[in-house]
BAVO-668942 format. One record per residue (C-alpha): x, y, z; residue in three letters. Coordinates in steps of 0.05 Angstrom, whole numbers, plus 32768, in hexadecimal, padded with zeros to 4 digits. Layout:
N
XYZala ...
# end
This chain:
268
7FA6805B81B2unk 7F5D803A81C8unk 7F86801F8201unk 7FB97FF781DCunk 8000800681D6unk 800F800F8191unk 8059800F8176unk 8084801F8139unk 80CA801C8129unk 80EB805D80F7unk 812A805780CCunk 8148809A80BAunk 817F809E8093unk 81B880D9809Funk 819580FF805Eunk 814F810E8082unk 816F811080C8unk 8160816280E3unk 813F816E80A2unk 80E9817C80BDunk 80DC8175806Bunk 80F5813D805Cunk 80C081098047unk 80A280CD806Dunk 8089808C805Eunk 805E80608078unk 806080168072unk 80337FE78080unk 80337F9D808Cunk 80027F678076unk 7FD57F4080A7unk 80057F0D80D0unk 80467F3380CEunk 80577F6F80F3unk 808F7FA980E0unk 80C37F8980EFunk 80B77F5780BEunk 80A47F858080unk 80EC7F9F8099unk 81097F62808Dunk 80E37F52804Bunk 80ED7F92801Eunk 81137FBF8053unk 81577FB58039unk 81387FD17FF7unk 811180058017unk 814C80248043unk 817980218005unk 814780547FE2unk 81468082801Cunk 8186808A8027unk 818D80A37FE4unk 815880CA7FDCunk 815180E18029unk 810580C88043unk 80FE80AA8086unk 80D48068808Dunk 80A5805580C2unk 8097801080C8unk 804F800980F0unk 803C7FCF8117unk 7FEF7FBA810Funk 7FCE7F9D814Funk 7FD47F538153unk 7FF27F5D8106unk 7FBA7F7680ECunk 7F907FBC80D3unk 7F507FDC80E0unk 7F4A7FE0808Funk 7F1F7FE28056unk 7EF57FA58054unk 7EC07F998072unk 7EC77F4A8072unk 7EF77F2F80A5unk 7EF57F2180E7unk 7F337F398102unk 7F457F5A814Bunk 7F5E7FA08120unk 7F187FA78106unk 7EEC7F89813Funk 7F077FB1816Eunk 7F097FF08141unk 7F428008814Funk 7F5680518136unk 7F8F80398106unk 7F84807880DFunk 7F9780A08115unk 7FD180728128unk 7FF2808480E1unk 7FE980C680EFunk 800D80C38136unk 804280948119unk 804D80CD80E5unk 804581038111unk 808680EA8143unk 80B180F78111unk 80958145810Cunk 809C814A80C2unk 8082817C809Funk 8092815F805Cunk 806C81308035unk 805280EA804Funk 803D80B18024unk 802C8067803Cunk 803680238015unk 80197FE18029unk 801C7F9E801Cunk 7FE07F6A801Cunk 7FAA7F828055unk 7FE47FB88062unk 7FD07FC8801Dunk 7F8A7FCB8027unk 7FA28000806Cunk 7FC180318030unk 7F8080338011unk 7F5D8048804Cunk 7F89807E805Cunk 7F8680958016unk 7F3A80968013unk 7F3580B18068unk 7F7180E18072unk 7F8D80FB8033unk 7F9A8132805Funk 7FD6810A807Dunk 7FF180D7803Bunk 800680FA7FFFunk 7FFE80C37FDCunk 800580777FE5unk 8008802E7FCAunk 7FEF7FE77FD4unk 800F7FAF7FBCunk 7FEF7F6E7FB6unk 7FAF7F917FC6unk 7F707F9C7F9Funk 7F397FCA7FACunk 7F017FAF7FD2unk 7EBD7FA67FB1unk 7E807FCF7FC6unk 7E627F9E7FF4unk 7EA27F9D8015unk 7EBA7FE48021unk 7EB47FF9805Eunk 7ED980418051unk 7EBD8082804Bunk 7ED280957FFEunk 7EB780EB8005unk 7F0180F8800Cunk 7F3481267FDEunk 7F5C80F77FADunk 7F9F80DA7FBDunk 7FCE80C07F8Aunk 7FD380707F93unk 7FFF80497F69unk 7FEA7FF07F6Aunk 80197FC57F62unk 7FF67F787F54unk 80187F2E7F42unk 7FF67F117F13unk 7FFD7ECA7F32unk 7FE87EE67F6Dunk 7FBE7EAB7F97unk 7F9F7ECC7FC4unk 7F927F1A7FAFunk 7F817F017F6Bunk 7F8D7F347F30unk 7F457F1A7F12unk 7F247F377F51unk 7EF67F0D7F79unk 7F077EEC7FC8unk 7F3E7EF27FECunk 7F497EB8801Dunk 7F807EB48054unk 7F987E758068unk 7F877E338049unk 7F587DFD8054unk 7F297E018088unk 7F4E7E3A80B2unk 7F4B7E66806Dunk 7F1F7EA68080unk 7F007ECF8050unk 7F0D7F1A8049unk 7EE17F29801Dunk 7EDB7F3B7FD2unk 7F0C7F677FAAunk 7F027F887F64unk 7F347F747F2Dunk 7F7A7F967F2Funk 7F627FC67EF6unk 7F197FD27F03unk 7F387FEA7F54unk 7F66800C7F34unk 7F3880317F02unk 7F04803A7F3Cunk 7F3680637F5Cunk 7F3E80847F25unk 7EFD80977F23unk 7F0380B07F66unk 7F3B80DC7F5Dunk 7F1B80F87F1Bunk 7F5380EC7EE9unk 7F2D80B37EC4unk 7F0A80E87E95unk 7ECA80CD7E6Dunk 7EE580B67E23unk 7F3A80AE7E3Dunk 7F5D80737E4Cunk 7F9380687E78unk 7FD680637E59unk 7FF9801E7E50unk 803D80077E50unk 80647FCE7E5Aunk 80A77FC07E75unk 80CA7F807E79unk 809A7F567EAAunk 80767F8E7EBEunk 80387FAF7E9Dunk 801B7FF37EB6unk 7FE880137EB1unk 7FDB80687ECCunk 7FA080967ECCunk 7FC680D07ECCunk 7FB881127EEDunk 7FBA81417F26unk 7FA981047F54unk 7FC480CC7F25unk 7FBF80867F2Bunk 7FEE80457F1Aunk 7FDF80037F11unk 80267FD47F0Cunk 80107F847EF1unk 80497F5E7F05unk 80587F1E7EE0unk 806A7EDE7F0Bunk 805B7F007F49unk 802B7EDE7F80unk 801B7EFC7FBEunk 80617F207FC9unk 807F7F677FC7unk 80B27F5E7F89unk 80ED7F797F95unk 81357F807F60unk 81587F537F9Cunk 811F7F1D7F96unk 811D7F247FE1unk 80D97F1E7FF4unk 80C17EDA7FFCunk 80F57EC17FCBunk 80C47EA27FA3unk 80E37EA17F60unk 80B17EE27F42unk 80CF7F0B7F10unk 80FB7F467F27unk 80D67F8A7F31unk 80F47FCD7F51unk 80AE7FD47F7Dunk 80D080067FB4unk 80EB80337F78unk 80B780367F53unk 8083803F7F89unk 80B780787F9Funk 80BF80927F58unk 807580957F56unk 806180B97F97unk 80A580EB7F8Funk 80AC80ED7F40unk 80D5812C7F46unk 80E381657F0Aunk 80BD81527ECCunk 
# end
């Protein structure tokens, strides 16, 4: 694609073999990472879940470790070359020949790519999740927003130094080498923006709010729900019960499991 060779790795558990209706989960890494890198971090948690629930996982590789995602600011190769990363995810999902639902989960810049899929490819994805990624401000938004709504879940650490929970500038790196990715909304304002886009933030109504241990959850219920989970004592990380990602000593939260339950809640 785009005169480049693009790659992805598939994990298909026995429960999904030979079942064209088995769901597919697209996994999107963050800046500077690869599909194998994010697999090393959260793959054991995700693949254990895939074994239990019978879905396939596709770990997709970004061009030079990044994506042509929704933020206007930032000068990285995928965006400078205006690569068709939406088309890449269509190819990756289509390579499995599935007729079942397709979901996407992304971390950091991968979360912004997941938002692009929700906004510009609602025919491809049945739900997305963004971890450690708040939606960009209007001035920093470079995606079309006229498509059909898609359920979306956000997971954000309260101590994230890169993607600030209260909004503001996202900077990658440190010192003179630090690069700006522009401004993002606060976690709450960003989720509410998607709730309005999805038609589940009705005038005069309020989302449900709950707390379970270290996690506060805000949900805008409806046909295309929006959920925000803010986890205490977690930085720029993908929280799991094992604490495998980053081993930063943060709170334990089963983000893979809760994201899957959001995507596929089962019978009431």
